C-alpha positions as CSV (number, residue, x, y, z in Angstrom):
1,M,44.1,67.6,138.0
2,P,42.4,65.3,135.4
3,A,43.8,61.8,134.9
4,E,43.4,62.4,131.1
5,I,43.4,65.3,128.7
6,D,39.9,65.0,127.2
7,N,40.2,67.9,124.7
8,P,43.8,69.2,124.2
9,L,42.9,72.5,122.5
10,E,40.2,73.5,125.0
11,N,42.2,72.4,128.0
12,Y,45.2,74.5,127.0
13,R,43.0,77.5,126.2
14,D,40.8,77.4,129.3
15,H,43.1,75.9,131.9
16,F,46.7,74.9,131.2
17,R,47.9,78.3,129.7
18,K,46.8,80.3,132.8
19,E,47.8,77.6,135.3
20,F,51.2,77.3,133.8
21,L,51.8,81.0,133.9
22,H,50.6,81.1,137.6
23,A,52.9,78.2,138.4
24,A,55.9,79.9,136.7
25,E,55.2,83.1,138.7
26,E,55.1,81.1,142.0
27,E,58.3,79.3,141.1
28,F,60.2,82.5,140.3
29,Q,59.0,84.1,143.5
30,R,60.1,81.1,145.5
31,L,63.6,81.3,143.9
32,L,63.7,85.0,144.5
33,K,62.8,84.5,148.2
34,T,65.4,81.8,148.6
35,S,68.1,83.9,146.9
36,G,67.6,86.9,149.2
37,V,68.1,89.3,146.3
38,D,66.9,92.8,147.3
39,E,64.4,94.0,144.6
40,A,64.6,97.7,145.6
41,E,68.4,97.6,145.5
42,N,68.4,95.9,142.1
43,A,65.9,98.4,140.7
44,R,68.2,101.2,141.9
45,R,71.2,99.6,140.2
46,V,69.3,99.1,137.0
47,A,68.2,102.7,137.0
48,V,71.9,103.8,137.3
49,I,72.8,101.5,134.4
50,R,70.0,102.8,132.2
51,K,71.2,106.4,133.0
52,L,74.7,105.5,132.1
53,E,73.6,103.8,128.9
54,G,71.8,107.0,127.9
55,L,74.8,109.1,128.7
56,L,77.1,106.7,126.8
57,S,74.9,106.7,123.8
58,S,74.8,110.5,123.8
59,A,78.6,110.7,124.2
60,A,79.2,108.2,121.5
61,R,77.0,110.2,119.1
62,K,79.0,113.4,120.0
63,K,82.2,111.5,119.4
64,G,81.0,110.3,116.0
65,L,79.9,113.8,114.9
66,L,83.3,115.2,116.0
67,T,85.1,112.4,114.1
68,A,83.1,113.1,111.0
69,L,83.8,116.8,111.4
70,T,87.5,116.1,111.8
71,L,87.6,114.1,108.6
72,L,85.7,116.8,106.7
73,L,88.1,119.5,107.9
74,F,91.1,117.4,106.9
75,L,89.6,117.0,103.5
76,G,89.0,120.8,103.4
77,L,92.6,121.3,104.5
78,A,93.9,119.1,101.7
79,A,91.7,121.0,99.2
80,A,92.9,124.4,100.4
81,G,96.5,123.2,100.4
82,F,96.1,122.0,96.8
83,C,94.5,125.3,95.8
84,C,97.4,127.3,97.3
85,Y,100.0,125.0,95.6
86,H,98.2,125.3,92.3
87,G,98.2,129.1,92.7
88,F,102.0,129.0,93.0
89,E,102.2,126.8,89.9
90,I,100.2,129.1,87.7
91,Q,101.4,132.3,89.4
92,N,97.9,133.3,90.5
93,R,98.0,135.4,93.6
94,D,94.3,135.1,94.4
95,Y,94.6,131.3,94.5
96,Q,97.6,131.6,96.8
97,L,95.8,134.0,99.2
98,Y,92.5,132.2,99.3
99,G,94.0,128.8,99.5
100,G,96.6,129.7,102.1
101,G,94.0,131.6,104.2
102,A,91.5,128.8,104.1
103,A,94.2,126.2,105.0
104,A,95.4,128.4,108.0
105,A,91.8,128.9,109.2
106,I,91.0,125.1,109.0
107,L,94.3,124.2,110.7
108,L,93.7,126.7,113.5
109,L,90.2,125.3,114.0
110,L,91.4,121.8,114.2
111,I,94.2,122.6,116.6
112,I,92.3,124.9,118.9
113,W,88.8,123.2,119.1
114,V,88.0,120.1,117.0
115,I,90.9,117.8,117.9
116,P,90.8,118.6,121.6
117,A,87.0,118.3,121.7
118,R,87.2,114.9,120.0
119,R,89.9,113.8,122.4
120,R,87.7,114.9,125.4
121,A,84.7,113.1,123.8
122,S,86.7,109.9,123.4
123,T,87.9,110.1,127.0
124,R,84.3,110.6,128.1
125,V,83.1,107.6,126.2
126,S,85.9,105.4,127.7
127,E,85.1,106.6,131.2
128,L,81.3,106.0,130.8
129,Q,82.0,102.6,129.3
130,Q,84.1,101.6,132.3
131,K,81.5,102.9,134.8
132,L,78.8,101.0,132.9
133,N,80.8,97.8,132.9
134,Q,81.5,98.2,136.6
135,E,77.8,98.8,137.4
136,K,76.7,95.8,135.4
137,N,79.3,93.6,137.1
138,D,78.1,94.9,140.5
139,A,74.5,94.2,139.4
140,F,75.4,90.7,138.2
141,E,77.2,90.1,141.5
142,Q,74.0,91.2,143.4
143,M,71.9,88.8,141.2
144,A,74.4,85.9,141.6
145,P,72.4,84.1,144.3
146,L,69.3,84.0,142.1
147,N,71.1,83.2,138.9
148,A,72.8,80.3,140.7
149,L,69.4,78.8,141.6
150,F,68.3,78.3,138.0
151,D,68.7,74.6,137.0
152,W,68.1,72.3,134.0
153,D,64.9,70.8,135.5
154,I,62.9,73.9,136.3
155,T,60.8,73.7,133.1
156,S,60.1,69.9,133.4
157,R,59.0,70.4,137.0
158,L,56.6,73.1,136.0
159,I,55.1,71.1,133.2
160,H,54.5,68.1,135.4
161,K,53.0,70.3,138.1
162,V,50.4,71.8,135.7
163,C,49.9,68.7,133.5
164,P,50.7,65.6,135.7
165,I,50.3,63.0,132.9
166,L,53.3,64.6,131.2
167,N,56.7,63.5,132.7
168,L,60.0,64.8,131.4
169,D,63.1,62.9,132.4
170,P,66.2,64.6,133.8
171,Y,68.1,62.7,131.1
172,F,67.6,60.1,128.4
173,T,68.3,56.7,130.1
174,E,69.3,53.4,128.5
175,G,66.1,51.9,130.0
176,R,63.9,54.4,128.2
177,L,65.8,53.8,124.9
178,A,65.6,50.0,125.4
179,E,61.8,50.3,125.7
180,L,61.5,52.4,122.6
181,E,63.7,50.1,120.6
182,G,62.9,46.7,122.0
183,H,59.2,46.9,122.7
184,F,57.9,49.6,120.4
185,G,60.3,49.0,117.5
186,W,62.2,52.3,117.1
187,N,64.9,51.6,114.5
188,R,68.4,52.5,115.7
189,A,69.6,52.4,112.1
190,Y,68.2,55.9,111.8
191,H,71.2,57.1,113.7
192,T,73.9,56.6,111.1
193,D,77.3,58.2,110.9
194,Q,75.7,61.1,109.1
195,R,73.5,62.1,112.0
196,S,74.4,63.4,115.4
197,V,72.0,64.2,118.3
198,L,72.3,67.8,119.4
199,F,69.5,67.7,121.9
200,S,67.3,65.1,123.4
201,Q,64.5,65.2,125.9
202,S,62.7,62.0,126.9
203,G,59.6,61.4,129.0
204,D,56.3,59.6,129.1
205,I,52.6,60.2,128.9
206,K,51.0,57.9,131.5
207,G,53.9,55.4,131.1
208,N,54.1,55.5,127.3
209,P,57.5,56.8,126.4
210,F,58.4,59.7,124.1
211,A,61.5,61.5,123.0
212,F,62.2,64.9,121.5
213,G,65.3,65.0,119.3
214,E,67.3,67.6,117.4
215,V,69.7,66.1,115.0
216,L,72.5,67.5,112.8
217,A,72.3,65.6,109.6
218,Q,74.9,65.5,106.8
219,E,73.9,64.8,103.2
220,W,75.5,65.2,99.8
221,G,74.6,68.2,97.7
222,K,76.1,69.8,94.6
223,K,78.0,73.0,94.0
224,T,78.7,74.7,90.7
225,Y,82.2,76.2,90.4
226,S,83.1,78.7,87.7
227,G,86.3,79.8,86.0
228,S,87.1,82.3,83.3
229,L,89.8,82.9,80.6
230,V,90.3,86.2,78.7
231,I,91.5,85.7,75.1
232,H,92.8,88.3,72.7
233,W,93.2,88.2,68.9
234,R,93.7,90.5,66.0
235,E,91.5,90.6,62.9
236,R,91.5,92.7,59.7
237,C,88.7,95.1,59.3
238,T,87.7,97.9,56.9
239,D,87.2,101.4,58.4
240,S,84.6,104.0,57.4
241,K,86.9,105.3,54.7
242,G,87.2,101.9,53.1
243,K,90.7,101.3,54.2
244,S,91.9,98.0,55.6
245,C,93.2,97.9,59.2
246,W,93.9,95.5,62.1
247,V,91.7,95.5,65.2
248,T,92.4,93.9,68.5
249,R,89.5,92.1,70.1
250,S,89.0,90.3,73.4
251,E,86.5,87.9,74.9
252,T,86.0,86.3,78.4
253,L,85.3,82.6,78.2
254,V,83.4,81.2,81.2
255,A,83.2,77.5,82.1
256,T,81.5,75.7,85.0
257,V,81.8,72.3,86.7
258,T,79.4,70.8,89.2
259,K,80.9,68.7,92.0
260,P,79.5,67.1,95.2
261,I,79.7,69.0,98.5
262,P,78.6,68.0,102.0
263,V,75.6,70.0,103.3
264,Y,74.3,70.1,106.8
265,G,70.8,70.6,108.2
266,L,68.8,70.3,111.4
267,E,66.0,67.9,112.0
268,K,63.6,68.2,114.9
269,F,61.2,65.4,115.7
270,L,59.1,63.7,118.4
271,I,58.9,59.9,118.6
272,Y,56.2,58.3,120.8
273,G,55.7,54.6,121.6
274,N,52.2,53.2,122.2
275,D,50.6,49.7,121.9
276,A,47.4,51.1,120.5
277,A,46.7,49.9,116.9
278,P,50.0,47.9,116.7
279,D,49.4,46.7,113.1
280,L,48.5,50.1,111.7
281,S,50.8,52.3,109.6
282,F,49.9,55.6,107.9
283,S,51.3,59.1,107.3
284,R,49.8,62.5,106.7
285,E,51.1,66.0,105.9
286,P,49.9,69.5,106.6
287,S,46.9,70.5,104.4
288,S,46.3,74.0,103.1
289,L,42.6,73.3,103.4
290,S,43.0,73.5,107.2
291,K,43.3,77.3,106.9
292,A,40.1,77.5,104.7
293,G,37.3,79.7,105.9
294,N,33.5,79.4,105.4
295,G,33.3,81.2,102.1
296,W,31.8,79.8,98.9
297,W,35.2,79.0,97.3
298,D,36.6,77.3,100.5
299,R,33.5,75.2,100.7
300,H,33.8,74.3,97.1
301,R,37.4,73.2,97.6
302,M,36.5,71.0,100.6
303,T,33.6,69.4,98.6
304,H,35.8,68.8,95.6
305,E,38.5,67.1,97.7
306,Y,35.9,65.0,99.5
307,K,34.5,63.8,96.1
308,K,38.0,62.8,95.1
309,L,38.4,60.8,98.3
310,K,35.0,59.2,97.8
311,K,36.0,58.1,94.3
312,Y,39.3,56.7,95.6
313,S,37.5,54.7,98.3
314,E,35.1,53.2,95.8
315,N,37.9,52.0,93.6
316,L,38.1,48.3,93.9
317,D,40.9,47.8,91.3
318,D,43.7,48.4,93.8
319,D,44.8,46.8,97.1
320,S,43.9,49.8,99.2
321,Q,41.7,49.2,102.2
322,Y,40.8,52.8,102.4
323,T,37.2,53.4,103.5
324,L,35.7,56.9,104.2
325,M,34.9,57.7,107.8
326,S,31.8,59.5,108.9
327,N,33.5,62.9,109.6
328,K,34.0,64.5,106.2
329,D,36.2,67.3,107.6
330,F,38.5,64.8,109.3
331,E,39.0,62.8,106.1
332,V,39.7,65.9,104.0
333,L,42.1,67.6,106.5
334,F,43.8,64.6,108.1
335,H,44.1,62.9,104.7
336,A,45.6,59.6,105.8
337,T,44.8,57.7,102.6
338,N,47.7,55.3,102.9
339,R,46.5,53.7,106.1
340,D,46.9,49.9,105.9
341,H,44.6,48.6,108.6
342,E,41.1,50.1,108.4
343,V,39.7,48.4,111.5
344,Q,42.5,49.6,113.8
345,F,42.4,53.0,112.3
346,R,38.7,53.3,113.3
347,L,39.5,52.0,116.8
348,L,42.1,54.8,117.1
349,Y,40.1,57.5,115.5
350,T,36.7,57.3,117.2
351,P,34.1,60.1,116.6
352,L,35.6,62.0,119.6
353,A,39.2,61.6,118.4
354,M,38.2,62.8,114.9
355,Q,36.3,65.8,116.4
356,Q,39.3,66.8,118.6
357,T,41.7,66.4,115.7
358,V,39.7,68.6,113.4
359,S,39.5,71.3,116.1
360,L,43.3,71.1,116.4
361,L,43.8,71.3,112.6
362,K,41.5,74.3,112.1
363,D,42.8,76.3,115.1
364,K,44.2,79.7,114.1
365,E,44.4,81.4,117.5
366,V,45.4,79.1,120.4
367,G,48.1,76.8,119.1
368,Y,49.9,76.4,115.8
369,G,47.1,74.8,113.7
370,D,47.9,72.3,111.0
371,D,51.7,72.5,110.9
372,F,52.7,68.9,111.6
373,K,53.5,65.7,109.8
374,F,52.3,62.5,111.5
375,I,53.8,59.1,110.7
376,K,52.6,56.0,112.4
377,D,54.7,52.9,111.9
378,H,53.0,50.2,113.9
379,R,53.8,51.0,117.6
380,I,56.1,54.0,116.8
381,N,54.5,57.4,116.1
382,T,56.6,60.3,114.7
383,I,55.6,63.9,114.8
384,L,57.4,66.6,112.8
385,S,56.1,70.0,113.8
386,E,57.0,73.2,111.8
387,H,56.7,75.4,114.9
388,L,59.7,73.5,116.6
389,R,62.1,74.6,113.8
390,N,62.8,78.0,115.2
391,F,62.6,77.2,118.9
392,N,65.4,76.0,121.0
393,L,64.2,73.3,123.4
394,T,67.3,73.4,125.6
395,T,66.7,74.2,129.3
396,D,70.2,75.5,129.9
397,P,69.9,77.7,133.1
398,A,72.4,80.1,131.6
399,I,69.6,81.6,129.4
400,Y,67.9,83.0,132.6
401,R,71.0,84.8,134.0
402,N,70.6,88.5,134.0
403,Y,71.6,91.6,136.0
404,N,68.1,93.0,135.8
405,L,65.6,91.4,138.1
406,K,62.5,92.6,136.1
407,D,64.0,91.4,132.8
408,S,65.0,88.1,134.3
409,Q,61.5,87.5,135.6
410,Q,59.9,88.5,132.4
411,F,62.1,86.2,130.3
412,F,61.6,83.4,132.8
413,L,57.9,83.6,132.5
414,T,57.7,84.1,128.7
415,H,60.3,81.5,127.8
416,N,58.9,78.8,130.0
417,A,55.3,79.5,128.8
418,E,56.5,79.3,125.2
419,Y,58.4,76.1,126.0
420,F,55.3,74.5,127.4
421,K,53.3,75.6,124.4
422,Q,55.8,74.2,122.0
423,V,56.0,70.8,123.7
424,Y,52.2,70.6,124.4
425,F,51.2,71.3,120.8
426,C,53.8,68.9,119.4
427,L,52.2,66.2,121.6
428,A,48.6,67.5,120.9
429,P,48.0,65.2,117.8
430,L,48.6,62.3,120.1
431,L,46.6,63.7,123.0
432,C,43.6,64.1,120.6
433,V,43.3,60.3,120.6
434,P,41.8,59.0,123.8
435,L,43.0,55.5,123.2
436,Y,46.6,56.6,123.4
437,Q,46.1,57.9,127.0
438,Q,44.1,54.8,128.0
439,M,46.7,52.3,126.7
440,R,49.5,51.1,129.0
441,T,52.4,48.8,128.1
442,A,51.9,45.2,129.4
443,K,55.6,45.0,130.3
444,T,57.4,46.9,133.0
445,I,57.5,50.6,132.4
446,Y,61.1,51.6,132.5
447,G,60.9,55.3,132.9
448,Y,63.6,57.1,134.9
449,T,65.5,55.6,137.7
450,P,67.9,58.0,139.6
451,G,71.5,57.1,138.8
452,E,70.6,54.9,135.9
453,E,73.0,54.9,133.0
454,S,72.4,57.4,130.2
455,S,71.8,56.5,126.6
456,F,73.9,57.3,123.5
457,W,71.4,60.0,122.6
458,E,72.5,61.8,125.8
459,H,76.2,61.1,125.1
460,E,76.0,62.7,121.6
461,S,74.1,65.6,123.1
462,L,76.8,66.0,125.7
463,A,79.6,65.9,123.2
464,N,77.9,68.6,121.1
465,Y,77.3,70.6,124.3
466,L,81.0,70.4,125.2
467,G,81.7,71.8,121.7
468,E,82.4,70.5,118.3
469,E,85.8,72.3,118.3
470,R,87.1,70.0,121.1
471,F,86.7,66.9,118.9
472,R,87.0,68.0,115.3
473,H,89.9,66.8,113.1
474,P,92.5,69.6,112.6
475,S,92.3,69.3,108.8
476,S,88.5,69.4,108.7
477,I,87.0,72.4,106.9
478,T,83.4,71.5,107.4
479,R,81.1,70.9,110.4
480,N,81.7,67.6,112.2
481,I,79.2,64.8,113.0
482,L,80.0,63.6,116.5
483,K,79.2,59.9,117.1
484,T,79.7,58.2,120.5
485,E,80.4,54.7,121.8
486,K,80.5,53.8,125.5
487,L,83.7,52.0,126.2
488,C,83.4,50.9,129.8
489,R,81.7,51.5,133.1
490,N,83.9,52.1,136.1
491,G,81.9,52.5,139.3
492,K,79.6,55.5,138.9
493,S,81.3,56.9,135.8
494,S,81.6,55.8,132.1
495,S,84.2,56.3,129.5
496,V,82.8,57.5,126.1
497,M,84.6,57.5,122.8
498,V,83.8,60.3,120.4
499,T,84.5,60.0,116.7
500,A,84.3,63.2,114.8
501,H,83.4,62.8,111.1
502,G,84.4,65.7,108.9
503,F,85.9,66.5,105.5
504,R,89.2,68.0,104.4
505,G,89.4,70.0,101.2
506,E,91.7,69.2,98.3
507,K,91.9,71.8,95.5
508,H,91.8,70.7,91.9
509,V,91.8,72.4,88.5
510,E,89.7,71.1,85.7
511,Y,90.1,72.4,82.2
512,I,86.9,72.8,80.1
513,T,87.1,73.2,76.4
514,K,85.4,76.3,75.1
515,W,85.1,77.7,71.6
516,G,86.4,81.3,71.3
517,G,85.5,84.1,69.0
518,D,88.9,83.8,67.4
519,G,87.8,80.6,65.8
520,H,89.8,78.3,68.1
521,T,89.2,76.2,71.1
522,H,90.6,77.1,74.5
523,E,91.0,75.3,77.8
524,V,89.3,77.3,80.5
525,P,90.6,76.5,84.1
526,V,88.0,75.9,86.8
527,E,89.1,75.5,90.4
528,W,87.1,73.2,92.6
529,I,87.4,71.5,96.0
530,E,87.2,67.7,96.5
531,Y,85.8,66.9,100.0
532,L,87.6,63.9,101.5
533,P,86.5,62.3,104.8
534,V,88.6,62.6,107.9
535,E,88.0,61.3,111.4
536,Q,89.3,62.2,114.9
537,V,88.8,60.0,117.9
538,S,88.7,61.5,121.4
539,Q,87.3,60.5,124.8
540,F,85.4,62.0,127.7
541,E,84.1,60.7,131.0
542,L,80.6,61.1,132.4
543,S,78.7,60.4,135.6
544,E,74.9,60.5,136.1
545,Q,73.8,62.5,139.1
546,H,70.5,62.9,141.0
547,P,68.5,66.0,139.8
548,V,68.7,69.2,141.9
549,P,65.7,69.1,144.2
550,M,62.9,71.6,143.7
551,E,62.6,72.7,147.4
552,A,65.4,75.1,148.0
553,E,64.4,76.4,151.4
554,N,66.7,74.0,153.2
555,G,69.7,75.2,151.2
556,P,70.4,72.5,148.6
557,Q,73.4,72.7,146.3
558,T,72.9,74.9,143.3
559,A,74.0,73.7,139.9
560,R,77.1,75.8,140.1
561,D,77.9,74.4,143.6
562,R,77.5,70.9,142.3
563,L,79.8,71.5,139.4
564,Q,82.5,72.9,141.7
565,N,82.1,69.9,144.0
566,L,82.2,67.4,141.1
567,L,85.3,69.0,139.7
568,G,87.0,68.1,143.0
569,D,85.4,64.6,143.3
570,F,86.5,63.4,139.9
571,G,89.9,65.0,139.6
572,D,91.8,68.3,139.6
573,M,90.3,70.1,136.6
574,T,88.8,73.5,135.7
575,P,85.3,74.2,134.5
576,F,86.8,74.6,131.0
577,H,87.3,70.9,130.9
578,A,83.9,69.9,132.2
579,A,80.2,70.5,132.0
580,Y,77.2,69.8,134.2
581,R,74.1,69.3,132.0
582,R,70.7,67.8,132.7
583,S,71.9,65.9,135.7
584,V,74.9,64.4,133.8
585,F,78.4,65.5,134.7
586,A,81.0,65.2,131.9
587,W,84.7,66.0,131.7
588,M,87.6,65.8,129.3
589,K,90.8,64.0,130.3
């Protein structure tokens, strides 16, 4: 494997994509062989399940049709009964005969055929559902040895195997965080009480640390509440004959008030520390011109934008150091006009780096194209990629568990391939810069050390993984932001305090003055909710563990076995009170 990725787009297209799929297939076959699951037996069970699903679907449709027919017949019976009753009221013998005969026929049809048939169909559906559930349970039991072998670190092992310069940590350590904060300058102030880490994945590229983060953020928005009041009044009018009369009129008065409300949203990002160009800062956003073709209008837009940049670079009346680079496409598409150190920017973006970046931005087939924001703040680089928004970067092994071996294999291959693609193309803007891969930190590279203490990123992720409901204040009517603080370390375990920040609601009524059609003012009541902060403090324990080894031939513990053993090692508790996630075991007291 190459020591560096010389062209991220071409490398993925020509090598990494195929190599990763091949590695994933090998890994699944290895797990399958270790599990001892019989493919033929599973295929037979799945065939039975599919047949039962078809029979159940057919039986459910028949039951639905009979139910609809039963309702229609009861409606017909009611109509016939009413016809007969009406005939007695008006002394009409025809109504009596036709209504009574129809009612008797419908009732006979319901008793003799429809109701028994529906009862039999309902019984058939229940029997088939029970058989289907039993077959699925048996199939899950047969697949249990394979399902138990999936672990949190499978994807990271596959990525490192195919692309050795990319290392993903089993969990986010304090050493890794200390390096990002202390040496590279990541600002911890970003993690306020209004943000909680839902997911974190740290790692490094040839020793330079990075961290993916998914954060639940709370901000203040506005909500408009409305209320209404119906008023009535009488007024004297003249009718069509010229006579005076009183008329009652009404009007609905509507009033609104706008009040603050907490709103919650997800933020996904990548931070990367590198000593290259340490005095340089800039930012860029996706450009619509990256999707431009080679037509006359697209070329005109590119030329027009370049002329604007040229004019901006020639302006000597401001403090900007911006100077055009030789690659016109790069300047127009990357558009980092707010860079503040031209010399270091040119050291970073060499002709090769610009060429590779332009290829990445213009790509429409291999990756995701120009869908990222890039913010460089001295030694810290932040990437916000649009494609990450709808993809879950968790590697929870529960997502692979299936009773169908073929479906399990297909999902395993497609999910891991998509995971690699998501991560790779989020890192791609950094990989396009050769200097980033050549630069190593002068100080000791912390990286991951087995058993090293986990960081607060991991603690918040664990708290959210255990479930917000475990920590929320009972009066909270909103989502809760979970913040953590490590209290103490006792041997191999730590005590972590969790503070859940939420809001309770207090109802208010505000009266808004409105002018009515009766010529008077009226007070219109508008109900609204005031959101007041509440906090709940809880505690959980955690212990960092060594990752589950890749080689399973010698019979290592599976993640499920580990959880059962840890439950016994750290006290008498059930799995409900504990979780084993990414080599960190956590439990509630």
